[in-house]
FIKOL-463524 format. One record per residue: residue in three letters; x, y, z of N, C-alpha, C in turn. Coordinates in pm, whole numbers. Layout:
N
type | n_xx | n_yy | n_zz | ca_xx | ca_yy | ca_zz | c_xx | c_yy | c_zz
ALA | X | Y | Z | X | Y | Z | X | Y | Z
...
! end
This chain:
190
type | n_xx | n_yy | n_zz | ca_xx | ca_yy | ca_zz | c_xx | c_yy | c_zz
UNK | -170 | -2520 | -446 | -61 | -2428 | -470 | -35 | -2347 | -343
UNK | 90 | -2331 | -308 | 130 | -2261 | -185 | 127 | -2110 | -204
UNK | 108 | -2040 | -93 | 115 | -1895 | -95 | 261 | -1852 | -112
UNK | 285 | -1744 | -187 | 423 | -1699 | -210 | 473 | -1604 | -100
UNK | 494 | -1658 | 20 | 540 | -1576 | 132 | 674 | -1514 | 99
UNK | 690 | -1387 | 136 | 818 | -1318 | 116 | 909 | -1343 | 234
UNK | 1034 | -1368 | 207 | 1130 | -1378 | 317 | 1179 | -1237 | 351
UNK | 1220 | -1215 | 476 | 1267 | -1082 | 514 | 1385 | -1038 | 429
UNK | 1390 | -909 | 403 | 1498 | -853 | 323 | 1521 | -710 | 365
UNK | 1520 | -622 | 268 | 1544 | -480 | 294 | 1422 | -419 | 364
UNK | 1443 | -366 | 482 | 1333 | -303 | 556 | 1285 | -175 | 487
UNK | 1370 | -111 | 413 | 1337 | 17 | 347 | 1239 | -2 | 232
UNK | 1263 | -101 | 145 | 1179 | -119 | 26 | 1092 | -244 | 29
UNK | 1119 | -335 | 120 | 1038 | -456 | 130 | 1079 | -568 | 37
UNK | 1183 | -547 | -43 | 1229 | -653 | -133 | 1320 | -750 | -60
UNK | 1316 | -879 | -98 | 1406 | -974 | -34 | 1553 | -946 | -67
UNK | 1578 | -888 | -184 | 1715 | -848 | -224 | 1703 | -743 | -334
UNK | 1809 | -666 | -351 | 1811 | -564 | -455 | 1878 | -616 | -580
UNK | 1815 | -590 | -691 | 1878 | -623 | -819 | 1953 | -501 | -866
UNK | 2079 | -515 | -892 | 2156 | -403 | -944 | 2205 | -306 | -840
UNK | 2199 | -340 | -712 | 2263 | -257 | -613 | 2176 | -174 | -524
UNK | 2146 | -50 | -563 | 2081 | 47 | -475 | 1937 | 10 | -442
UNK | 1895 | 51 | -322 | 1757 | 31 | -278 | 1665 | 123 | -359
UNK | 1559 | 69 | -421 | 1469 | 154 | -500 | 1388 | 253 | -418
UNK | 1386 | 236 | -286 | 1310 | 328 | -200 | 1403 | 422 | -123
UNK | 1527 | 434 | -165 | 1625 | 516 | -92 | 1578 | 660 | -74
UNK | 1506 | 716 | -170 | 1461 | 855 | -160 | 1312 | 867 | -126
UNK | 1249 | 757 | -91 | 1105 | 758 | -63 | 1074 | 832 | 67
UNK | 954 | 885 | 76 | 910 | 958 | 195 | 867 | 863 | 307
UNK | 854 | 735 | 277 | 824 | 638 | 383 | 955 | 571 | 425
UNK | 973 | 548 | 555 | 1100 | 492 | 603 | 1112 | 340 | 594
UNK | 998 | 273 | 585 | 996 | 126 | 580 | 886 | 81 | 486
UNK | 903 | -38 | 432 | 798 | -100 | 352 | 795 | -249 | 388
UNK | 674 | -303 | 385 | 659 | -445 | 419 | 537 | -501 | 348
UNK | 549 | -626 | 307 | 437 | -703 | 254 | 463 | -849 | 290
UNK | 359 | -924 | 324 | 380 | -1065 | 357 | 399 | -1154 | 234
UNK | 348 | -1110 | 119 | 347 | -1195 | -1 | 421 | -1133 | -118
UNK | 475 | -1220 | -202 | 523 | -1177 | -334 | 400 | -1169 | -425
UNK | 402 | -1075 | -516 | 289 | -1059 | -609 | 303 | -1163 | -720
UNK | 263 | -1284 | -686 | 275 | -1398 | -778 | 175 | -1505 | -735
UNK | 148 | -1597 | -826 | 66 | -1713 | -794 | -64 | -1681 | -724
UNK | -87 | -1749 | -611 | -212 | -1737 | -537 | -234 | -1593 | -489
UNK | -129 | -1528 | -441 | -144 | -1390 | -391 | -191 | -1298 | -503
UNK | -136 | -1314 | -621 | -177 | -1232 | -735 | -325 | -1256 | -768
UNK | -366 | -1382 | -761 | -506 | -1415 | -790 | -601 | -1359 | -683
UNK | -557 | -1358 | -558 | -639 | -1301 | -452 | -657 | -1150 | -473
UNK | -548 | -1081 | -506 | -558 | -937 | -534 | -653 | -913 | -652
UNK | -639 | -991 | -757 | -725 | -976 | -875 | -871 | -1004 | -842
UNK | -896 | -1100 | -754 | -1035 | -1133 | -717 | -1102 | -1012 | -651
UNK | -1028 | -944 | -565 | -1084 | -825 | -500 | -1094 | -711 | -601
UNK | -984 | -683 | -666 | -973 | -563 | -749 | -1059 | -568 | -876
UNK | -1062 | -682 | -942 | -1126 | -689 | -1073 | -1256 | -768 | -1077
UNK | -1284 | -846 | -970 | -1409 | -923 | -968 | -1496 | -889 | -847
UNK | -1455 | -788 | -771 | -1532 | -741 | -656 | -1562 | -852 | -554
UNK | -1469 | -944 | -538 | -1483 | -1049 | -436 | -1435 | -991 | -303
UNK | -1512 | -897 | -250 | -1469 | -819 | -134 | -1441 | -902 | -8
UNK | -1509 | -1015 | 17 | -1474 | -1095 | 135 | -1330 | -1149 | 131
UNK | -1271 | -1158 | 13 | -1132 | -1204 | 2 | -1038 | -1106 | 72
UNK | -1075 | -979 | 78 | -991 | -879 | 146 | -972 | -915 | 293
UNK | -1071 | -980 | 354 | -1057 | -1020 | 494 | -949 | -1128 | 510
UNK | -941 | -1221 | 416 | -836 | -1322 | 417 | -699 | -1256 | 400
UNK | -690 | -1163 | 306 | -564 | -1091 | 284 | -524 | -1014 | 410
UNK | -621 | -950 | 474 | -594 | -876 | 598 | -549 | -970 | 709
UNK | -604 | -1090 | 713 | -563 | -1188 | 814 | -416 | -1225 | 794
UNK | -375 | -1245 | 669 | -234 | -1274 | 640 | -145 | -1159 | 688
UNK | -190 | -1037 | 663 | -111 | -919 | 702 | -105 | -904 | 854
UNK | -219 | -910 | 920 | -224 | -888 | 1065 | -145 | -993 | 1141
UNK | -152 | -1118 | 1098 | -84 | -1226 | 1168 | 68 | -1220 | 1152
UNK | 115 | -1153 | 1049 | 258 | -1153 | 1020 | 324 | -1016 | 1029
UNK | 250 | -916 | 1072 | 304 | -780 | 1082 | 428 | -780 | 1171
UNK | 540 | -729 | 1121 | 663 | -727 | 1202 | 646 | -643 | 1330
UNK | 720 | -680 | 1431 | 712 | -611 | 1560 | 741 | -462 | 1545
UNK | 831 | -425 | 1457 | 866 | -283 | 1438 | 749 | -200 | 1386
UNK | 646 | -267 | 1333 | 530 | -196 | 1278 | 407 | -207 | 1367
UNK | 426 | -253 | 1488 | 312 | -272 | 1580 | 295 | -156 | 1679
UNK | 344 | -39 | 1645 | 330 | 78 | 1732 | 182 | 105 | 1754
UNK | 135 | 100 | 1879 | -9 | 119 | 1905 | -60 | 259 | 1869
UNK | 31 | 355 | 1856 | -11 | 491 | 1820 | -36 | 508 | 1671
UNK | 11 | 414 | 1590 | -2 | 425 | 1445 | -142 | 391 | 1399
UNK | -198 | 478 | 1316 | -331 | 463 | 1260 | -317 | 420 | 1113
UNK | -406 | 334 | 1067 | -402 | 287 | 928 | -466 | 390 | 836
UNK | -399 | 418 | 725 | -451 | 511 | 624 | -442 | 442 | 488
UNK | -555 | 423 | 420 | -550 | 358 | 289 | -498 | 452 | 181
UNK | -427 | 394 | 86 | -386 | 467 | -34 | -513 | 485 | -117
UNK | -549 | 608 | -151 | -675 | 629 | -222 | -668 | 593 | -369
UNK | -779 | 545 | -421 | -792 | 518 | -565 | -829 | 647 | -636
UNK | -801 | 651 | -764 | -849 | 765 | -843 | -1002 | 759 | -845
UNK | -1062 | 877 | -845 | -1209 | 883 | -839 | -1274 | 806 | -953
UNK | -1222 | 818 | -1074 | -1282 | 749 | -1189 | -1277 | 598 | -1171
UNK | -1166 | 546 | -1120 | -1154 | 401 | -1099 | -1248 | 355 | -988
UNK | -1258 | 435 | -884 | -1348 | 400 | -774 | -1492 | 399 | -823
UNK | -1529 | 498 | -902 | -1666 | 501 | -957 | -1691 | 380 | -1046
UNK | -1595 | 347 | -1132 | -1612 | 234 | -1224 | -1627 | 101 | -1149
UNK | -1548 | 83 | -1044 | -1553 | -41 | -967 | -1669 | -42 | -868
UNK | -1702 | 75 | -817 | -1802 | 84 | -711 | -1743 | 72 | -572
UNK | -1612 | 63 | -563 | -1542 | 53 | -435 | -1394 | 84 | -459
UNK | -1322 | 102 | -350 | -1178 | 126 | -353 | -1110 | 4 | -291
UNK | -1034 | -75 | -369 | -973 | -197 | -314 | -883 | -174 | -193
UNK | -802 | -70 | -195 | -713 | -44 | -80 | -793 | -7 | 44
UNK | -901 | 65 | 23 | -986 | 102 | 137 | -1051 | -22 | 199
UNK | -1101 | -112 | 115 | -1163 | -236 | 163 | -1060 | -318 | 241
UNK | -938 | -330 | 186 | -831 | -404 | 253 | -793 | -337 | 386
UNK | -780 | -205 | 386 | -741 | -133 | 507 | -848 | -146 | 615
UNK | -974 | -135 | 577 | -1081 | -152 | 675 | -1078 | -293 | 735
UNK | -1053 | -394 | 653 | -1043 | -532 | 702 | -921 | -548 | 794
UNK | -810 | -486 | 755 | -689 | -493 | 839 | -712 | -420 | 972
UNK | -784 | -311 | 969 | -818 | -240 | 1092 | -898 | -327 | 1187
UNK | -997 | -398 | 1132 | -1077 | -489 | 1216 | -990 | -601 | 1271
UNK | -908 | -660 | 1185 | -823 | -773 | 1226 | -718 | -733 | 1329
UNK | -661 | -615 | 1315 | -552 | -572 | 1402 | -601 | -481 | 1516
UNK | -732 | -455 | 1518 | -793 | -367 | 1619 | -725 | -230 | 1620
UNK | -704 | -177 | 1500 | -644 | -45 | 1483 | -745 | 48 | 1418
UNK | -740 | 175 | 1453 | -827 | 271 | 1384 | -781 | 293 | 1240
UNK | -877 | 329 | 1157 | -852 | 360 | 1016 | -903 | 501 | 991
UNK | -822 | 581 | 926 | -861 | 718 | 891 | -846 | 734 | 739
UNK | -954 | 778 | 677 | -955 | 801 | 532 | -930 | 950 | 508
UNK | -804 | 988 | 506 | -770 | 1131 | 502 | -700 | 1174 | 374
UNK | -682 | 1083 | 278 | -613 | 1117 | 153 | -709 | 1110 | 35
UNK | -680 | 1189 | -66 | -758 | 1187 | -191 | -663 | 1197 | -309
UNK | -693 | 1120 | -413 | -617 | 1130 | -538 | -673 | 1243 | -620
UNK | -586 | 1324 | -679 | -628 | 1438 | -760 | -591 | 1421 | -906
UNK | -504 | 1325 | -935 | -454 | 1309 | -1071 | -548 | 1223 | -1155
UNK | -520 | 1222 | -1283 | -594 | 1136 | -1376 | -497 | 1052 | -1457
UNK | -390 | 1011 | -1392 | -288 | 930 | -1459 | -354 | 803 | -1513
UNK | -301 | 756 | -1623 | -354 | 633 | -1682 | -325 | 513 | -1594
UNK | -374 | 399 | -1635 | -351 | 276 | -1560 | -202 | 250 | -1547
UNK | -163 | 197 | -1434 | -22 | 168 | -1411 | 18 | 30 | -1463
UNK | -78 | -58 | -1485 | -48 | -192 | -1533 | 26 | -181 | -1666
UNK | 145 | -240 | -1672 | 225 | -238 | -1794 | 311 | -113 | -1810
UNK | 303 | -19 | -1716 | 381 | 103 | -1722 | 516 | 79 | -1655
UNK | 624 | 130 | -1715 | 756 | 106 | -1657 | 782 | 198 | -1538
UNK | 890 | 168 | -1466 | 928 | 240 | -1344 | 945 | 389 | -1368
UNK | 1012 | 428 | -1475 | 1037 | 569 | -1503 | 905 | 643 | -1525
UNK | 815 | 585 | -1602 | 685 | 649 | -1628 | 602 | 659 | -1500
UNK | 604 | 555 | -1418 | 526 | 555 | -1294 | 575 | 662 | -1197
UNK | 705 | 688 | -1199 | 763 | 781 | -1104 | 782 | 921 | -1161
UNK | 729 | 947 | -1279 | 744 | 1079 | -1342 | 685 | 1189 | -1253
UNK | 756 | 1299 | -1245 | 714 | 1414 | -1163 | 572 | 1457 | -1199
UNK | 487 | 1471 | -1099 | 351 | 1520 | -1119 | 252 | 1417 | -1170
UNK | 295 | 1295 | -1198 | 204 | 1192 | -1251 | 97 | 1154 | -1150
UNK | 139 | 1146 | -1023 | 47 | 1109 | -916 | 34 | 1228 | -822
UNK | -89 | 1271 | -799 | -114 | 1385 | -712 | -210 | 1342 | -601
UNK | -163 | 1356 | -479 | -241 | 1316 | -362 | -247 | 1434 | -266
UNK | -363 | 1457 | -210 | -375 | 1564 | -110 | -437 | 1510 | 18
UNK | -403 | 1577 | 126 | -462 | 1546 | 256 | -595 | 1621 | 260
UNK | -705 | 1547 | 270 | -839 | 1608 | 261 | -912 | 1617 | 394
UNK | -857 | 1553 | 494 | -918 | 1556 | 627 | -805 | 1553 | 730
UNK | -837 | 1588 | 852 | -734 | 1592 | 957 | -667 | 1456 | 972
UNK | -539 | 1449 | 944 | -469 | 1321 | 956 | -424 | 1295 | 1100
UNK | -407 | 1170 | 1137 | -353 | 1139 | 1269 | -202 | 1171 | 1271
UNK | -141 | 1180 | 1388 | 1 | 1217 | 1394 | 97 | 1109 | 1343
UNK | 58 | 982 | 1350 | 145 | 873 | 1306 | 61 | 773 | 1225
UNK | 107 | 741 | 1104 | 28 | 653 | 1018 | 109 | 537 | 961
UNK | 34 | 435 | 925 | 84 | 326 | 841 | 0 | 332 | 715
UNK | 65 | 356 | 602 | -5 | 357 | 473 | -33 | 214 | 431
UNK | -151 | 190 | 373 | -188 | 54 | 332 | -234 | 55 | 187
UNK | -179 | -40 | 108 | -220 | -59 | -31 | -226 | -208 | -58
UNK | -288 | -245 | -169 | -296 | -388 | -202 | -165 | -441 | -259
UNK | -103 | -366 | -350 | 20 | -412 | -415 | 122 | -298 | -416
UNK | 244 | -330 | -379 | 357 | -236 | -386 | 438 | -276 | -509
UNK | 433 | -193 | -611 | 507 | -222 | -735 | 635 | -139 | -735
UNK | 630 | -18 | -785 | 748 | 69 | -783 | 753 | 153 | -657
UNK | 641 | 167 | -589 | 633 | 251 | -471 | 597 | 396 | -502
UNK | 569 | 427 | -629 | 539 | 565 | -668 | 414 | 618 | -598
UNK | 308 | 541 | -595 | 185 | 586 | -531 | 202 | 596 | -380
UNK | 266 | 496 | -321 | 293 | 500 | -176 | 378 | 622 | -141
UNK | 478 | 651 | -224 | 565 | 766 | -200 | 486 | 897 | -211
UNK | 401 | 910 | -311 | 320 | 1032 | -326 | 230 | 1052 | -204
UNK | 171 | 945 | -156 | 87 | 954 | -36 | 170 | 994 | 86
UNK | 284 | 928 | 103 | 370 | 958 | 217 | 418 | 1103 | 212
UNK | 452 | 1153 | 94 | 499 | 1292 | 81 | 389 | 1390 | 122
UNK | 267 | 1363 | 81 | 156 | 1451 | 121 | 139 | 1453 | 271
UNK | 149 | 1337 | 333 | 134 | 1329 | 478 | 250 | 1397 | 550
UNK | 371 | 1373 | 506 | 488 | 1435 | 568 | 480 | 1587 | 554
UNK | 438 | 1634 | 436 | 422 | 1779 | 416 | 318 | 1839 | 511
UNK | 222 | 1756 | 555 | 119 | 1801 | 649 | 163 | 1783 | 795
UNK | 289 | 1741 | 815 | 342 | 1726 | 950 | 313 | 1592 | 1015
UNK | 277 | 1494 | 934 | 243 | 1361 | 986 | 366 | 1271 | 981
UNK | 380 | 1185 | 1081 | 485 | 1084 | 1081 | 434 | 959 | 1008
UNK | 514 | 909 | 916 | 477 | 787 | 844 | 567 | 675 | 898
UNK | 506 | 579 | 966 | 581 | 467 | 1023 | 626 | 371 | 913
UNK | 536 | 342 | 816 | 569 | 246 | 712 | 463 | 247 | 603
UNK | 501 | 186 | 492 | 407 | 157 | 383 | 391 | 7 | 379
UNK | 271 | -42 | 406 | 249 | -187 | 403 | 151 | -219 | 290
UNK | 171 | -335 | 234 | 82 | -382 | 128 | 66 | -532 | 143
UNK | -33 | -586 | 75 | -52 | -731 | 82 | 56 | -802 | 4
UNK | 90 | -749 | -114 | 187 | -816 | -200 | 290 | -718 | -251
UNK | 411 | -769 | -276 | 522 | -688 | -326 | 567 | -746 | -459
UNK | 569 | -661 | -561 | 620 | -704 | -691 | 772 | -721 | -680
UNK | 819 | -835 | -726 | 962 | -861 | -724 | 1021 | -820 | -856
! end
């Protein structure tokens, strides 16, 4: 089975095309979004292997896909990688943070520094099966800057669904005076 590579589309939201007109990331705090894969088929199974079966070496393969295909506009040498943090309860239950594992692997692959400067403060329920309106509800996701952030960052997550979590992270960073170059993820939900 082939990997579900995404074709280039909207630089703002990372989708190959918009359904129904407007860009879903038009009001997001991140200026660009990118993912090499659609969240389907093999890519979905790779994410699940890391996230739900703790197959942590798979994150290195995912990072290789990302590093090898990162668009030129996102290769600013001043940009530092910052993982989207998991909720503390989920991290404790899993024993690891999937986005952090992926970001660390991407840092090694791309020879970029990684800074873990964000923390989740909310206790929102699982997002799986939650609709766009519920995911983006005011105050549902709370992220704070917990350590000195670098001046320019690329946010990294495993899957970009509605962009609510990426947006909350970007807003916290922007409020702290940080420049957000982009939100990158391994896979993008279509």
